[in-house]
N, C-alpha and C positions, 0 to 999 in steps of 0.2 A: 433307154428303151429296154435294155436287158433286165433292169430292175423290175419291170412289169411283166416279165415272161411268165411267172407262176399264175398271175391273175389272167393273163391272156389265155393260157392253157385251160384254166377253169371256165373262162367265158366261152371258149370253143366247145367245151364239154356241155355247157349250158345250152348252146345252140344245137349240139348233136342230139340232145334228148328228144325233141319233137321230130327231128329228121330220122332217128333210129326207129321211133314208133311208126312213122309214116312208111318206112321201108318194111317193117314187120307186117303192118296191116295190108300193104299192097304186094305182099309175098315176094319181095326182093330179099330172100333169106340170106344169101351169101353177102350181099351188100350190108344187110342189117348186122350180121355177125362181125363183119370187118369194122363197121362203124362203132359198134358196141365195144369191140376189142380196143380200137384206137382211143375211144373215150376212157376206157378203163386204164389204159397205159398212161394217158395224160394225167389221170388222178395221181398215180404213183410218181410220175415225173414232176408235176408241179410241187408236190410236197417235198420231194427230194431237193429240188432246186432251191425252194424257199428256205429250207432248213440248212442246207449245205453252205449256201452263200449269204445267209442272213437277209433274205429278201421277203421276209414276212411283213404283213400289213394287217390292220384291222379290217379293211375291205376284203382282203384275201381270206381272212379267217371266217368271214361271213359267206363270201362267194363260193368257196370250195365245198362246204357241206350242202349249200343250196343246189349247186350243180349236181352233186352226187344224188341227192334226194329226188330231184326232178328227173334225172336219167333213170333211176330205179322206177319211179312212179309211172313215167311214160312207157317204159318197156314192159313192166308188169301189166299195165292197162292194155297195151297193144297185144301182148301174149294172151291175155284173157279174151280180148275181142276176137282173136282168130281161133280160140278154143284150145290153146296150147298151155294155159295155166288155169288152175281152179280159182273160182270166185273167192273161196274162203281165204286163200293165200293172199290174193290182192287186198282183201279187206283187212287181214292181219297186218300187212305192211302199211297200208294207209292209216289205220287206226293208231298204230305205234308212232308213226311220224307225226300225225296230228296231235297225239298226246304229248310228244316231246316239244312240239312248237307251242302248245297251250301251256305247258310247264314253264318253258322259257319266257313266254309273255307274262305269266303270273309272277315269275321271279323279278322281271323288270317292273311290272306294275306295283308290286308290293315292296320294291327296293330291297329284296333279300340278297344277302351276300352269296355270291355264286362264282365258282371257278368255271372256266369254259372248256376245259380239256375233256375230250370224249373218253368213255370207259373202254377197256379192252374188249369187253363183251359186245359193245356197240360196234367197234371196228370189226370184230369177228363176224357179227351179224351182217354187216355190209359186205364182207368178203364172201360169205355163204350166199347172199342174195346175188352177187355178181356171178359166182360160179353156177348158180341155178339158171340165171338168165342165159349165160354163155352156153351151158349144156343144152338147154332147150333150143336155142338158136342154132347150135351145131346140128342137132337132130333134125330140125326143120330144113337146114341147108342141104343135108345129105338125104333128105326124105326117108329118115329112119323112124319107124314106129316102135317106141320102147315105153309102153305105158307103165310098166312096173318101175323102171328107172326114173321116169318123170314123177311118178307118185312118191317114191322114196325120197327123191330130191326135194319135192315140195314139202313133205313132212319134216325133213331135216331143216330146210330153210325156215319153215314156220316155227319150229322149235327154237331156233336161234333168235328169231325176231321176238318171240314171246319172252325168252330169257333176258334179252336186252331190254325190253319194255319193263319187265319186272325189276331189273337192276336200277334203271333210271327212276322208276316210280318209287322204289325204296329209298334211294338217296334223296329225292325230292321231298318225300314225306318226312324223313328224319330231319332234314334241314328246316322244313316248315314248322314242325312241332318242337324242335329243340332250340331253334334260334341260332344254331351253329352254321358255319359256312357249308354251302352245298357244293359237293365235289364236282 
């Protein structure tokens, strides 16, 4: 049973995604920030456990990023729905993730050689997205109106998402046209 702990944590994060969004939409802000924080902590914990004790699996390598992406997607959508996040930021996040999925499907469809390790900028983009959501949820929880802070955080988040998308697109296109292994 211990061997499956990382996958269990990822599965719980997957289940937390719609629950966190429901909490946001129904203005249970403190519960939403706590749920989001617990989900974020589970992301770090499952990765640590899997690497530290060699409990990695092909299923876990797939489940972990899916749980992360769905948590982000549900939370960004809910924050947009309640007017706490701009539409353009939601669209940038969604378009980037759809482009990455489309690229991955193309790699599989064309049987291109590809490594599955994420880029540092991709991990940094995810971290900035987590910090953005957490900040907005904290502000909502304490009923603090800080439009300049939220706008600056949105721009920073959008910038990292765009930089990440550009990095992945560059690697994909180089691999596609050179025939070399895609990183």
